[in-house]
N, C-alpha and C positions, 0 to 999 in steps of 0.2 A: 803123794798128796794125802791130805787128811779130809775125811768126810766131815762136813760141818752142817748139822741139821738146821742151823740158822741161816745158811746160805740159800736164800730164796731169790737171788739176783737173776734176772732174765733180761735179755736184749729187748729194749722197748720197741724196736722195729719189727722183729720177727718172732718174738716170744721165745727165742732159743735159750736154753740154760747157759749159765756162765760159770766157767772155771777160773778162779783167781790164782795167778801164778806169779812168783817172784821173777821179775824180768831177767835177773842174772842167771836163773835156772834154764831159761829158754833162749839165751843169747845166740846159740848156734843156728837158730831158725831164721835169723835176720841178718842183713848186711850191716856193716858199721854205720853207713849213712842212715839207714832205717832206725837203728838203735839210738843213734844220737838224737834224732828228731823226736822219737817216741819218749825217750827219757826226759827230754825238756818239755814234753807235752806241747810241742809246737804243732798244734792241730792243723793250721793252714799248710805248713810245710809237709806234714805227714800225708795230707790229702793230695799233695802233688806227686807223691811216690806212685808211679804208674802201676807197679806190681801190687800195691796194697790199697789203693784208693777205693776199690769196690768192697773191701773187706773191713775197713775201719768202722768202729762203732764208738760212740760216746755213751757211757753207761752211768746213769745217775745212781748213787748209792747212799745209804744212810747207816751209820753206826751209832752207838750210844753217844749222843752229844755232838755228832758231826754229820754234815751232808756234803756231798761233793760229786765230782765226775771222775770216772776212770776211763782210760783208753783201752779199748778192746779190739781184738782182731778175730773175725770169723775164720775158723779153721776147717779144713776139709774133713779131718777125722782126728779123734783122740782114742787112745787105747788105755783102758783101765785094768790093771792087774788086781783082781779081787783076792785078798788073802784067804786063808783057811776060815771056815770049813768049805766054802765054795771052790776056792783055788782055781779060778779061771780068768781069762782075759776077755774083756768086753770092748767092742769097738762102737763108738758113737759118732754120728755125723750131726750136722746142724748144731754146732756148739760154738760159743764165743769164748775166747781166752782173754780175760782181763789181765793187764800187766801192772804189777805192783812193784814199786821201788823198795818196799819194806821187806825185811827178813821176817819170816813167819815164826821160826823156832831158833832160839839162841844156839841150840846144840846141832842144828842142821838136820834134824830128824824128819822134817817135811818142808816142802817148798811151795805149797799152795793149798787151796781148799776147793772141794767139789761139792756139788749139791747131791743129797741122797737120791734125788730123782734120776741121776745118771747111773745108779746102780741097779735099777729095775729093768 
């Protein structure tokens, strides 16, 4: 993941920081049924998924010239490997993972963006 100083996205319900990740990169975390409904942004159908219903978030966002909603899932924990010079792994709880259908880097060098607030 890439640190994006412009990623100030937070969950409007709990104020949790948001990590935006390519849905293809995290496919293994979800069942095929869950993925199909999430990729279609079928919110009513996603809310009926008993395993996810309490974790689903709709996240308003704004980019240059565009406003919209992203589907998010509150996760139990994320682990962030911080490169040199710190070279350590940080675990964070109370984080929402927003799922993006878009590829972030054409060369596949990163698959999402995190807020710098998650590095402190």
